[in-house]
PDB file as gemmi writes it, atoms N, CA and C in Angstrom:
CRYST1    1.000    1.000    1.000  90.00  90.00  90.00 P 1                      
ATOM      1  N   UNK A   1     -17.206   4.355  24.820  1.00  0.00           N  
ATOM      2  CA  UNK A   1     -16.479   4.122  23.278  1.00  0.00           C  
ATOM      3  C   UNK A   1     -15.020   4.044  23.281  1.00  0.00           C  
ATOM      4  N   UNK A   2     -14.324   3.016  22.658  1.00  0.00           N  
ATOM      5  CA  UNK A   2     -12.993   2.722  22.429  1.00  0.00           C  
ATOM      6  C   UNK A   2     -12.383   3.591  21.315  1.00  0.00           C  
ATOM      7  N   UNK A   3     -11.505   4.345  21.574  1.00  0.00           N  
ATOM      8  CA  UNK A   3     -10.705   4.945  20.379  1.00  0.00           C  
ATOM      9  C   UNK A   3      -9.631   4.270  19.881  1.00  0.00           C  
ATOM     10  N   UNK A   4      -9.004   4.365  18.774  1.00  0.00           N  
ATOM     11  CA  UNK A   4      -7.752   3.804  18.366  1.00  0.00           C  
ATOM     12  C   UNK A   4      -6.716   4.510  18.889  1.00  0.00           C  
ATOM     13  N   UNK A   5      -5.415   3.971  19.158  1.00  0.00           N  
ATOM     14  CA  UNK A   5      -4.380   4.636  19.746  1.00  0.00           C  
ATOM     15  C   UNK A   5      -3.617   5.427  18.676  1.00  0.00           C  
ATOM     16  N   UNK A   6      -4.105   6.670  18.340  1.00  0.00           N  
ATOM     17  CA  UNK A   6      -3.497   7.225  17.293  1.00  0.00           C  
ATOM     18  C   UNK A   6      -1.987   7.591  17.716  1.00  0.00           C  
ATOM     19  N   UNK A   7      -1.740   7.970  18.865  1.00  0.00           N  
ATOM     20  CA  UNK A   7      -0.374   8.267  19.327  1.00  0.00           C  
ATOM     21  C   UNK A   7       0.726   7.345  18.897  1.00  0.00           C  
ATOM     22  N   UNK A   8       0.292   5.980  18.731  1.00  0.00           N  
ATOM     23  CA  UNK A   8       1.280   4.924  18.394  1.00  0.00           C  
ATOM     24  C   UNK A   8       1.494   4.671  16.694  1.00  0.00           C  
ATOM     25  N   UNK A   9       0.480   5.465  16.154  1.00  0.00           N  
ATOM     26  CA  UNK A   9       0.387   5.189  14.587  1.00  0.00           C  
ATOM     27  C   UNK A   9       1.134   6.624  13.865  1.00  0.00           C  
ATOM     28  N   UNK A  10       2.506   6.249  13.677  1.00  0.00           N  
ATOM     29  CA  UNK A  10       3.338   7.424  13.141  1.00  0.00           C  
ATOM     30  C   UNK A  10       3.734   7.420  11.836  1.00  0.00           C  
ATOM     31  N   UNK A  11       3.002   6.491  10.948  1.00  0.00           N  
ATOM     32  CA  UNK A  11       3.068   6.700   9.364  1.00  0.00           C  
ATOM     33  C   UNK A  11       1.792   6.927   8.779  1.00  0.00           C  
ATOM     34  N   UNK A  12       2.040   7.409   7.583  1.00  0.00           N  
ATOM     35  CA  UNK A  12       0.895   7.809   6.880  1.00  0.00           C  
ATOM     36  C   UNK A  12       0.983   6.815   5.339  1.00  0.00           C  
ATOM     37  N   UNK A  13      -0.294   6.313   5.110  1.00  0.00           N  
ATOM     38  CA  UNK A  13      -0.360   5.290   4.024  1.00  0.00           C  
ATOM     39  C   UNK A  13      -1.438   5.638   3.177  1.00  0.00           C  
ATOM     40  N   UNK A  14      -1.374   5.131   1.833  1.00  0.00           N  
ATOM     41  CA  UNK A  14      -2.708   5.242   0.988  1.00  0.00           C  
ATOM     42  C   UNK A  14      -2.762   3.852   0.550  1.00  0.00           C  
ATOM     43  N   UNK A  15      -4.192   3.554   0.134  1.00  0.00           N  
ATOM     44  CA  UNK A  15      -4.472   2.214  -0.317  1.00  0.00           C  
ATOM     45  C   UNK A  15      -4.844   2.336  -1.774  1.00  0.00           C  
ATOM     46  N   UNK A  16      -3.947   1.629  -2.534  1.00  0.00           N  
ATOM     47  CA  UNK A  16      -4.045   1.427  -4.062  1.00  0.00           C  
ATOM     48  C   UNK A  16      -5.063   0.226  -4.272  1.00  0.00           C  
ATOM     49  N   UNK A  17      -6.257   0.795  -4.869  1.00  0.00           N  
ATOM     50  CA  UNK A  17      -7.204  -0.362  -5.257  1.00  0.00           C  
ATOM     51  C   UNK A  17      -7.065  -0.880  -6.501  1.00  0.00           C  
ATOM     52  N   UNK A  18      -7.135  -2.202  -6.572  1.00  0.00           N  
ATOM     53  CA  UNK A  18      -7.125  -2.908  -7.980  1.00  0.00           C  
ATOM     54  C   UNK A  18      -8.238  -2.659  -8.973  1.00  0.00           C  
ATOM     55  N   UNK A  19      -7.974  -1.404  -9.600  1.00  0.00           N  
ATOM     56  CA  UNK A  19      -9.101  -0.943 -10.363  1.00  0.00           C  
ATOM     57  C   UNK A  19      -9.508  -1.931 -11.527  1.00  0.00           C  
ATOM     58  N   UNK A  20      -8.734  -2.300 -12.436  1.00  0.00           N  
ATOM     59  CA  UNK A  20      -9.062  -3.021 -13.674  1.00  0.00           C  
ATOM     60  C   UNK A  20      -7.952  -3.870 -14.060  1.00  0.00           C  
ATOM     61  N   UNK A  21      -8.232  -5.141 -14.691  1.00  0.00           N  
ATOM     62  CA  UNK A  21      -7.331  -5.838 -15.062  1.00  0.00           C  
ATOM     63  C   UNK A  21      -7.351  -5.859 -16.683  1.00  0.00           C  
ATOM     64  N   UNK A  22      -6.089  -5.399 -17.269  1.00  0.00           N  
ATOM     65  CA  UNK A  22      -5.836  -5.281 -18.860  1.00  0.00           C  
ATOM     66  C   UNK A  22      -5.017  -6.588 -19.141  1.00  0.00           C  
ATOM     67  N   UNK A  23      -4.736  -6.711 -20.280  1.00  0.00           N  
ATOM     68  CA  UNK A  23      -3.911  -7.788 -20.789  1.00  0.00           C  
ATOM     69  C   UNK A  23      -2.802  -7.042 -21.640  1.00  0.00           C  
ATOM     70  N   UNK A  24      -1.556  -7.588 -21.394  1.00  0.00           N  
ATOM     71  CA  UNK A  24      -0.354  -6.974 -22.191  1.00  0.00           C  
ATOM     72  C   UNK A  24      -0.258  -7.753 -23.381  1.00  0.00           C  
ATOM     73  N   UNK A  25       0.678  -7.274 -24.090  1.00  0.00           N  
ATOM     74  CA  UNK A  25       0.786  -7.801 -25.581  1.00  0.00           C  
ATOM     75  C   UNK A  25       1.036  -9.353 -25.554  1.00  0.00           C  
ATOM     76  N   UNK A  26       1.659  -9.885 -24.477  1.00  0.00           N  
ATOM     77  CA  UNK A  26       1.901 -11.385 -24.627  1.00  0.00           C  
ATOM     78  C   UNK A  26       0.712 -12.108 -23.838  1.00  0.00           C  
ATOM     79  N   UNK A  27      -0.344 -11.525 -23.366  1.00  0.00           N  
ATOM     80  CA  UNK A  27      -1.591 -11.943 -22.911  1.00  0.00           C  
ATOM     81  C   UNK A  27      -1.720 -12.201 -21.500  1.00  0.00           C  
ATOM     82  N   UNK A  28      -0.587 -11.575 -20.814  1.00  0.00           N  
ATOM     83  CA  UNK A  28      -0.650 -11.794 -19.315  1.00  0.00           C  
ATOM     84  C   UNK A  28      -1.473 -10.662 -18.788  1.00  0.00           C  
ATOM     85  N   UNK A  29      -2.154 -10.828 -17.633  1.00  0.00           N  
ATOM     86  CA  UNK A  29      -2.877  -9.791 -16.962  1.00  0.00           C  
ATOM     87  C   UNK A  29      -2.161  -8.707 -16.376  1.00  0.00           C  
ATOM     88  N   UNK A  30      -2.696  -7.439 -16.461  1.00  0.00           N  
ATOM     89  CA  UNK A  30      -1.881  -6.207 -15.850  1.00  0.00           C  
ATOM     90  C   UNK A  30      -2.927  -5.617 -14.957  1.00  0.00           C  
ATOM     91  N   UNK A  31      -2.619  -5.512 -13.594  1.00  0.00           N  
ATOM     92  CA  UNK A  31      -3.621  -4.901 -12.781  1.00  0.00           C  
ATOM     93  C   UNK A  31      -3.097  -3.561 -12.574  1.00  0.00           C  
ATOM     94  N   UNK A  32      -4.174  -2.610 -12.527  1.00  0.00           N  
ATOM     95  CA  UNK A  32      -3.971  -0.941 -12.386  1.00  0.00           C  
ATOM     96  C   UNK A  32      -4.169  -0.795 -10.927  1.00  0.00           C  
ATOM     97  N   UNK A  33      -3.405  -0.191 -10.223  1.00  0.00           N  
ATOM     98  CA  UNK A  33      -3.738   0.255  -8.934  1.00  0.00           C  
ATOM     99  C   UNK A  33      -3.598   1.756  -8.674  1.00  0.00           C  
ATOM    100  N   UNK A  34      -3.992   2.492  -9.722  1.00  0.00           N  
ATOM    101  CA  UNK A  34      -3.760   4.053  -9.722  1.00  0.00           C  
ATOM    102  C   UNK A  34      -5.014   4.570  -8.812  1.00  0.00           C  
ATOM    103  N   UNK A  35      -6.031   4.040  -8.502  1.00  0.00           N  
ATOM    104  CA  UNK A  35      -7.154   4.799  -7.785  1.00  0.00           C  
ATOM    105  C   UNK A  35      -6.607   4.510  -6.218  1.00  0.00           C  
ATOM    106  N   UNK A  36      -6.554   5.547  -5.503  1.00  0.00           N  
ATOM    107  CA  UNK A  36      -6.224   5.463  -4.107  1.00  0.00           C  
ATOM    108  C   UNK A  36      -7.020   5.991  -3.392  1.00  0.00           C  
ATOM    109  N   UNK A  37      -6.995   5.619  -2.026  1.00  0.00           N  
ATOM    110  CA  UNK A  37      -7.774   6.312  -0.930  1.00  0.00           C  
ATOM    111  C   UNK A  37      -6.914   6.570   0.289  1.00  0.00           C  
ATOM    112  N   UNK A  38      -7.228   7.455   1.246  1.00  0.00           N  
ATOM    113  CA  UNK A  38      -6.335   7.995   2.193  1.00  0.00           C  
ATOM    114  C   UNK A  38      -6.066   9.285   2.022  1.00  0.00           C  
ATOM    115  N   UNK A  39      -5.072   9.766   2.870  1.00  0.00           N  
ATOM    116  CA  UNK A  39      -4.211   8.867   3.724  1.00  0.00           C  
ATOM    117  C   UNK A  39      -4.847   8.372   4.921  1.00  0.00           C  
ATOM    118  N   UNK A  40      -4.244   7.431   5.447  1.00  0.00           N  
ATOM    119  CA  UNK A  40      -4.732   6.629   6.923  1.00  0.00           C  
ATOM    120  C   UNK A  40      -3.426   6.656   7.634  1.00  0.00           C  
ATOM    121  N   UNK A  41      -3.481   6.815   8.876  1.00  0.00           N  
ATOM    122  CA  UNK A  41      -2.473   6.688   9.840  1.00  0.00           C  
ATOM    123  C   UNK A  41      -2.185   5.203  10.079  1.00  0.00           C  
ATOM    124  N   UNK A  42      -1.106   4.708  10.257  1.00  0.00           N  
ATOM    125  CA  UNK A  42      -0.427   3.434  10.470  1.00  0.00           C  
ATOM    126  C   UNK A  42       0.641   3.479  11.297  1.00  0.00           C  
ATOM    127  N   UNK A  43       0.791   2.163  11.724  1.00  0.00           N  
ATOM    128  CA  UNK A  43       2.149   1.721  12.275  1.00  0.00           C  
ATOM    129  C   UNK A  43       2.688   0.499  11.521  1.00  0.00           C  
ATOM    130  N   UNK A  44       3.954   0.657  10.884  1.00  0.00           N  
ATOM    131  CA  UNK A  44       4.532  -0.387  10.174  1.00  0.00           C  
ATOM    132  C   UNK A  44       5.872  -0.748  10.740  1.00  0.00           C  
ATOM    133  N   UNK A  45       6.185  -2.043  10.874  1.00  0.00           N  
ATOM    134  CA  UNK A  45       7.489  -2.430  11.462  1.00  0.00           C  
ATOM    135  C   UNK A  45       7.818  -3.696  10.725  1.00  0.00           C  
ATOM    136  N   UNK A  46       9.112  -4.183  10.324  1.00  0.00           N  
ATOM    137  CA  UNK A  46       9.491  -5.345   9.847  1.00  0.00           C  
ATOM    138  C   UNK A  46       9.348  -6.404  10.916  1.00  0.00           C  
ATOM    139  N   UNK A  47       9.111  -7.677  10.516  1.00  0.00           N  
ATOM    140  CA  UNK A  47       9.226  -8.672  11.258  1.00  0.00           C  
ATOM    141  C   UNK A  47      10.069  -9.859  10.967  1.00  0.00           C  
ATOM    142  N   UNK A  48      10.323 -10.008   9.591  1.00  0.00           N  
ATOM    143  CA  UNK A  48      11.152 -10.751   9.225  1.00  0.00           C  
ATOM    144  C   UNK A  48      11.736 -10.269   7.811  1.00  0.00           C  
ATOM    145  N   UNK A  49      13.063 -11.189   7.471  1.00  0.00           N  
ATOM    146  CA  UNK A  49      13.431 -10.710   6.183  1.00  0.00           C  
ATOM    147  C   UNK A  49      14.330 -11.845   5.820  1.00  0.00           C  
ATOM    148  N   UNK A  50      14.555 -11.943   4.295  1.00  0.00           N  
ATOM    149  CA  UNK A  50      15.412 -12.991   3.637  1.00  0.00           C  
ATOM    150  C   UNK A  50      16.197 -12.458   2.463  1.00  0.00           C  
ATOM    151  N   UNK A  51      17.213 -12.974   2.153  1.00  0.00           N  
ATOM    152  CA  UNK A  51      18.016 -12.600   0.919  1.00  0.00           C  
ATOM    153  C   UNK A  51      18.394 -13.961   0.233  1.00  0.00           C  
ATOM    154  N   UNK A  52      18.161 -13.855  -1.054  1.00  0.00           N  
ATOM    155  CA  UNK A  52      18.390 -14.952  -1.909  1.00  0.00           C  
ATOM    156  C   UNK A  52      18.953 -14.669  -3.244  1.00  0.00           C  
ATOM    157  N   UNK A  53      19.074 -15.515  -4.113  1.00  0.00           N  
ATOM    158  CA  UNK A  53      19.341 -15.307  -5.366  1.00  0.00           C  
ATOM    159  C   UNK A  53      18.357 -15.947  -6.317  1.00  0.00           C  
ATOM    160  N   UNK A  54      17.761 -14.871  -7.238  1.00  0.00           N  
ATOM    161  CA  UNK A  54      16.710 -15.190  -8.277  1.00  0.00           C  
ATOM    162  C   UNK A  54      17.131 -14.807  -9.591  1.00  0.00           C  
ATOM    163  N   UNK A  55      17.121 -16.010 -10.645  1.00  0.00           N  
ATOM    164  CA  UNK A  55      17.720 -15.640 -11.963  1.00  0.00           C  
ATOM    165  C   UNK A  55      18.981 -15.066 -11.913  1.00  0.00           C  
ATOM    166  N   UNK A  56      19.797 -15.391 -10.948  1.00  0.00           N  
ATOM    167  CA  UNK A  56      21.184 -14.995 -11.005  1.00  0.00           C  
ATOM    168  C   UNK A  56      21.424 -13.447 -10.562  1.00  0.00           C  
ATOM    169  N   UNK A  57      20.251 -12.964  -9.843  1.00  0.00           N  
ATOM    170  CA  UNK A  57      20.337 -11.713  -9.371  1.00  0.00           C  
ATOM    171  C   UNK A  57      20.156 -11.683  -7.767  1.00  0.00           C  
ATOM    172  N   UNK A  58      20.676 -10.952  -7.150  1.00  0.00           N  
ATOM    173  CA  UNK A  58      20.361 -10.749  -5.469  1.00  0.00           C  
ATOM    174  C   UNK A  58      19.044 -10.268  -5.174  1.00  0.00           C  
ATOM    175  N   UNK A  59      18.192 -10.995  -4.621  1.00  0.00           N  
ATOM    176  CA  UNK A  59      16.814 -10.565  -4.261  1.00  0.00           C  
ATOM    177  C   UNK A  59      16.584 -10.584  -2.765  1.00  0.00           C  
ATOM    178  N   UNK A  60      15.761  -9.702  -2.208  1.00  0.00           N  
ATOM    179  CA  UNK A  60      15.336  -9.590  -0.681  1.00  0.00           C  
ATOM    180  C   UNK A  60      14.063  -9.662  -0.651  1.00  0.00           C  
ATOM    181  N   UNK A  61      13.546 -10.106   0.530  1.00  0.00           N  
ATOM    182  CA  UNK A  61      12.244 -10.052   0.966  1.00  0.00           C  
ATOM    183  C   UNK A  61      11.937  -9.485   2.204  1.00  0.00           C  
ATOM    184  N   UNK A  62      11.117  -8.707   2.663  1.00  0.00           N  
ATOM    185  CA  UNK A  62      10.842  -8.348   3.993  1.00  0.00           C  
ATOM    186  C   UNK A  62       9.385  -8.225   4.066  1.00  0.00           C  
ATOM    187  N   UNK A  63       9.029  -8.829   5.484  1.00  0.00           N  
ATOM    188  CA  UNK A  63       7.631  -9.029   5.790  1.00  0.00           C  
ATOM    189  C   UNK A  63       7.429  -8.013   7.009  1.00  0.00           C  
ATOM    190  N   UNK A  64       6.271  -7.427   6.920  1.00  0.00           N  
ATOM    191  CA  UNK A  64       5.937  -6.355   7.830  1.00  0.00           C  
ATOM    192  C   UNK A  64       4.515  -6.683   8.537  1.00  0.00           C  
ATOM    193  N   UNK A  65       4.491  -6.100   9.779  1.00  0.00           N  
ATOM    194  CA  UNK A  65       3.282  -5.969  10.311  1.00  0.00           C  
ATOM    195  C   UNK A  65       2.661  -4.628  10.074  1.00  0.00           C  
ATOM    196  N   UNK A  66       1.458  -4.438   9.874  1.00  0.00           N  
ATOM    197  CA  UNK A  66       1.046  -3.262   9.624  1.00  0.00           C  
ATOM    198  C   UNK A  66      -0.375  -3.192  10.523  1.00  0.00           C  
ATOM    199  N   UNK A  67      -0.440  -2.004  11.348  1.00  0.00           N  
ATOM    200  CA  UNK A  67      -1.615  -1.783  12.054  1.00  0.00           C  
ATOM    201  C   UNK A  67      -2.252  -0.422  11.433  1.00  0.00           C  
ATOM    202  N   UNK A  68      -3.427  -0.511  11.144  1.00  0.00           N  
ATOM    203  CA  UNK A  68      -3.873   0.676  10.416  1.00  0.00           C  
ATOM    204  C   UNK A  68      -5.275   1.122  10.702  1.00  0.00           C  
ATOM    205  N   UNK A  69      -5.619   2.339  10.564  1.00  0.00           N  
ATOM    206  CA  UNK A  69      -6.960   2.880  11.028  1.00  0.00           C  
ATOM    207  C   UNK A  69      -7.974   1.900  10.542  1.00  0.00           C  
ATOM    208  N   UNK A  70      -8.945   1.604  11.359  1.00  0.00           N  
ATOM    209  CA  UNK A  70     -10.162   0.832  10.968  1.00  0.00           C  
ATOM    210  C   UNK A  70     -10.923   1.419   9.855  1.00  0.00           C  
ATOM    211  N   UNK A  71     -10.709   2.705   9.832  1.00  0.00           N  
ATOM    212  CA  UNK A  71     -11.533   3.337   8.686  1.00  0.00           C  
ATOM    213  C   UNK A  71     -10.955   3.032   7.298  1.00  0.00           C  
ATOM    214  N   UNK A  72      -9.905   2.553   7.117  1.00  0.00           N  
ATOM    215  CA  UNK A  72      -9.324   1.943   6.028  1.00  0.00           C  
ATOM    216  C   UNK A  72     -10.015   0.809   5.436  1.00  0.00           C  
ATOM    217  N   UNK A  73     -10.447   0.619   4.113  1.00  0.00           N  
ATOM    218  CA  UNK A  73     -10.849  -0.685   3.644  1.00  0.00           C  
ATOM    219  C   UNK A  73      -9.785  -1.291   2.837  1.00  0.00           C  
ATOM    220  N   UNK A  74      -9.398  -2.259   3.171  1.00  0.00           N  
ATOM    221  CA  UNK A  74      -8.272  -2.983   2.484  1.00  0.00           C  
ATOM    222  C   UNK A  74      -8.691  -4.438   2.167  1.00  0.00           C  
ATOM    223  N   UNK A  75      -8.618  -4.548   0.772  1.00  0.00           N  
ATOM    224  CA  UNK A  75      -8.889  -6.144   0.395  1.00  0.00           C  
ATOM    225  C   UNK A  75      -7.684  -6.900   0.116  1.00  0.00           C  
ATOM    226  N   UNK A  76      -7.703  -8.128  -0.218  1.00  0.00           N  
ATOM    227  CA  UNK A  76      -6.509  -8.950  -0.482  1.00  0.00           C  
ATOM    228  C   UNK A  76      -5.965  -8.490  -1.780  1.00  0.00           C  
ATOM    229  N   UNK A  77      -6.635  -7.783  -2.697  1.00  0.00           N  
ATOM    230  CA  UNK A  77      -6.251  -7.455  -3.928  1.00  0.00           C  
ATOM    231  C   UNK A  77      -5.416  -6.043  -4.000  1.00  0.00           C  
ATOM    232  N   UNK A  78      -5.657  -5.329  -2.989  1.00  0.00           N  
ATOM    233  CA  UNK A  78      -5.044  -3.790  -2.746  1.00  0.00           C  
ATOM    234  C   UNK A  78      -3.612  -3.867  -2.434  1.00  0.00           C  
ATOM    235  N   UNK A  79      -2.982  -2.752  -2.588  1.00  0.00           N  
ATOM    236  CA  UNK A  79      -1.779  -2.545  -2.277  1.00  0.00           C  
ATOM    237  C   UNK A  79      -1.731  -1.277  -1.166  1.00  0.00           C  
ATOM    238  N   UNK A  80      -0.789  -1.389  -0.193  1.00  0.00           N  
ATOM    239  CA  UNK A  80      -0.617  -0.363   0.517  1.00  0.00           C  
ATOM    240  C   UNK A  80       0.763   0.459   0.206  1.00  0.00           C  
ATOM    241  N   UNK A  81       0.396   1.860  -0.166  1.00  0.00           N  
ATOM    242  CA  UNK A  81       1.531   2.739  -0.525  1.00  0.00           C  
ATOM    243  C   UNK A  81       2.084   3.277   0.861  1.00  0.00           C  
ATOM    244  N   UNK A  82       3.254   3.081   1.037  1.00  0.00           N  
ATOM    245  CA  UNK A  82       3.891   3.546   2.023  1.00  0.00           C  
ATOM    246  C   UNK A  82       5.294   4.381   1.842  1.00  0.00           C  
ATOM    247  N   UNK A  83       5.139   5.475   1.570  1.00  0.00           N  
ATOM    248  CA  UNK A  83       6.473   6.346   1.081  1.00  0.00           C  
ATOM    249  C   UNK A  83       6.617   5.740  -0.153  1.00  0.00           C  
ATOM    250  N   UNK A  84       7.887   5.374  -0.317  1.00  0.00           N  
ATOM    251  CA  UNK A  84       8.486   4.850  -1.772  1.00  0.00           C  
ATOM    252  C   UNK A  84       8.125   3.430  -1.909  1.00  0.00           C  
ATOM    253  N   UNK A  85       7.586   2.671  -0.781  1.00  0.00           N  
ATOM    254  CA  UNK A  85       7.327   1.277  -0.801  1.00  0.00           C  
ATOM    255  C   UNK A  85       5.959   0.873  -1.066  1.00  0.00           C  
ATOM    256  N   UNK A  86       5.715  -0.231  -1.795  1.00  0.00           N  
ATOM    257  CA  UNK A  86       4.417  -0.725  -1.950  1.00  0.00           C  
ATOM    258  C   UNK A  86       4.384  -2.111  -1.360  1.00  0.00           C  
ATOM    259  N   UNK A  87       3.389  -2.326  -0.605  1.00  0.00           N  
ATOM    260  CA  UNK A  87       3.151  -3.395   0.402  1.00  0.00           C  
ATOM    261  C   UNK A  87       1.978  -4.246  -0.346  1.00  0.00           C  
ATOM    262  N   UNK A  88       2.084  -5.708  -0.464  1.00  0.00           N  
ATOM    263  CA  UNK A  88       0.911  -6.437  -0.645  1.00  0.00           C  
ATOM    264  C   UNK A  88       0.611  -7.420   0.463  1.00  0.00           C  
ATOM    265  N   UNK A  89      -0.661  -7.738   0.615  1.00  0.00           N  
ATOM    266  CA  UNK A  89      -1.080  -8.414   1.783  1.00  0.00           C  
ATOM    267  C   UNK A  89      -0.763  -9.915   1.707  1.00  0.00           C  
ATOM    268  N   UNK A  90      -0.275 -10.526   2.729  1.00  0.00           N  
ATOM    269  CA  UNK A  90      -0.042 -11.800   2.747  1.00  0.00           C  
ATOM    270  C   UNK A  90      -0.823 -12.723   3.519  1.00  0.00           C  
ATOM    271  N   UNK A  91      -1.592 -12.078   4.343  1.00  0.00           N  
ATOM    272  CA  UNK A  91      -2.711 -12.698   5.132  1.00  0.00           C  
ATOM    273  C   UNK A  91      -3.998 -11.783   5.256  1.00  0.00           C  
ATOM    274  N   UNK A  92      -5.179 -12.331   5.490  1.00  0.00           N  
ATOM    275  CA  UNK A  92      -6.358 -11.575   5.662  1.00  0.00           C  
ATOM    276  C   UNK A  92      -6.080 -10.601   6.932  1.00  0.00           C  
ATOM    277  N   UNK A  93      -6.957  -9.370   6.738  1.00  0.00           N  
ATOM    278  CA  UNK A  93      -6.792  -8.452   7.865  1.00  0.00           C  
ATOM    279  C   UNK A  93      -7.510  -8.993   9.087  1.00  0.00           C  
ATOM    280  N   UNK A  94      -6.942  -8.644  10.255  1.00  0.00           N  
ATOM    281  CA  UNK A  94      -7.444  -9.149  11.551  1.00  0.00           C  
ATOM    282  C   UNK A  94      -8.004  -7.887  12.342  1.00  0.00           C  
ATOM    283  N   UNK A  95      -9.072  -7.923  13.124  1.00  0.00           N  
ATOM    284  CA  UNK A  95      -9.504  -6.964  13.948  1.00  0.00           C  
ATOM    285  C   UNK A  95      -8.706  -7.392  15.370  1.00  0.00           C  
ATOM    286  N   UNK A  96      -7.636  -6.403  15.497  1.00  0.00           N  
ATOM    287  CA  UNK A  96      -6.916  -6.764  16.751  1.00  0.00           C  
ATOM    288  C   UNK A  96      -7.560  -6.485  18.069  1.00  0.00           C  
ATOM    289  N   UNK A  97      -7.687  -7.427  18.748  1.00  0.00           N  
ATOM    290  CA  UNK A  97      -8.386  -7.282  20.070  1.00  0.00           C  
ATOM    291  C   UNK A  97      -9.893  -7.415  19.923  1.00  0.00           C  
ATOM    292  N   UNK A  98     -10.477  -7.743  18.738  1.00  0.00           N  
ATOM    293  CA  UNK A  98     -11.868  -7.850  18.409  1.00  0.00           C  
ATOM    294  C   UNK A  98     -12.779  -6.774  18.881  1.00  0.00           C  
ATOM    295  N   UNK A  99     -12.297  -5.534  18.851  1.00  0.00           N  
ATOM    296  CA  UNK A  99     -13.054  -4.313  19.161  1.00  0.00           C  
ATOM    297  C   UNK A  99     -12.996  -3.280  18.323  1.00  0.00           C  
ATOM    298  N   UNK A 100     -12.707  -3.658  16.748  1.00  0.00           N  
ATOM    299  CA  UNK A 100     -12.995  -2.712  15.909  1.00  0.00           C  
ATOM    300  C   UNK A 100     -12.040  -1.238  16.084  1.00  0.00           C  
ATOM    301  N   UNK A 101     -10.939  -1.640  16.844  1.00  0.00           N  
ATOM    302  CA  UNK A 101     -10.018  -0.410  17.221  1.00  0.00           C  
ATOM    303  C   UNK A 101      -9.100  -0.354  16.345  1.00  0.00           C  
ATOM    304  N   UNK A 102      -8.207  -1.339  15.913  1.00  0.00           N  
ATOM    305  CA  UNK A 102      -7.274  -1.357  15.025  1.00  0.00           C  
ATOM    306  C   UNK A 102      -7.261  -2.591  14.051  1.00  0.00           C  
ATOM    307  N   UNK A 103      -6.621  -2.518  13.017  1.00  0.00           N  
ATOM    308  CA  UNK A 103      -6.835  -3.525  12.013  1.00  0.00           C  
ATOM    309  C   UNK A 103      -5.375  -4.072  11.720  1.00  0.00           C  
ATOM    310  N   UNK A 104      -4.876  -5.271  11.786  1.00  0.00           N  
ATOM    311  CA  UNK A 104      -3.669  -5.637  11.900  1.00  0.00           C  
ATOM    312  C   UNK A 104      -3.433  -6.548  10.565  1.00  0.00           C  
ATOM    313  N   UNK A 105      -2.313  -6.133   9.663  1.00  0.00           N  
ATOM    314  CA  UNK A 105      -2.171  -6.854   8.380  1.00  0.00           C  
ATOM    315  C   UNK A 105      -0.950  -7.294   8.215  1.00  0.00           C  
ATOM    316  N   UNK A 106      -0.607  -8.466   7.670  1.00  0.00           N  
ATOM    317  CA  UNK A 106       0.881  -8.895   7.357  1.00  0.00           C  
ATOM    318  C   UNK A 106       1.071  -8.822   5.815  1.00  0.00           C  
ATOM    319  N   UNK A 107       2.059  -7.984   5.522  1.00  0.00           N  
ATOM    320  CA  UNK A 107       2.279  -7.562   4.068  1.00  0.00           C  
ATOM    321  C   UNK A 107       3.790  -7.646   3.649  1.00  0.00           C  
ATOM    322  N   UNK A 108       3.976  -7.845   2.480  1.00  0.00           N  
ATOM    323  CA  UNK A 108       5.518  -7.613   2.055  1.00  0.00           C  
ATOM    324  C   UNK A 108       5.719  -6.738   1.056  1.00  0.00           C  
ATOM    325  N   UNK A 109       6.870  -6.286   0.851  1.00  0.00           N  
ATOM    326  CA  UNK A 109       7.099  -5.309  -0.181  1.00  0.00           C  
ATOM    327  C   UNK A 109       7.389  -5.957  -1.479  1.00  0.00           C  
ATOM    328  N   UNK A 110       6.768  -5.281  -2.447  1.00  0.00           N  
ATOM    329  CA  UNK A 110       6.763  -5.623  -3.870  1.00  0.00           C  
ATOM    330  C   UNK A 110       7.488  -4.891  -4.654  1.00  0.00           C  
ATOM    331  N   UNK A 111       8.021  -5.357  -5.816  1.00  0.00           N  
ATOM    332  CA  UNK A 111       8.832  -4.596  -6.960  1.00  0.00           C  
ATOM    333  C   UNK A 111       7.939  -4.067  -7.833  1.00  0.00           C  
ATOM    334  N   UNK A 112       8.079  -2.772  -8.095  1.00  0.00           N  
ATOM    335  CA  UNK A 112       7.318  -2.191  -9.057  1.00  0.00           C  
ATOM    336  C   UNK A 112       8.297  -1.596 -10.289  1.00  0.00           C  
TER     337      UNK A 112                                                      
END                                                                             
């Protein structure tokens, strides 16, 4: 039996599930991520970043690789809570090595 490499996973994360979609006063959808599962062990590191100006204000974007315990259930609608950061998925999760050992995700930080 293969076990996941816990010694490489030095971060703790929770998963914020997209619970319900309400509508704000302007009619725009508002998604609630208050229901969380975890904590799960993970390894997170930045792979790229950019800075630009949006609406006259400086803005930055950092993309992360996330390797997470396969016991974590993560969907495209969920958020990964990592300390004070919130990450959203950019690509579907991948079974790294096709052995169910670790799950690799590509995510970016979102503003809350």
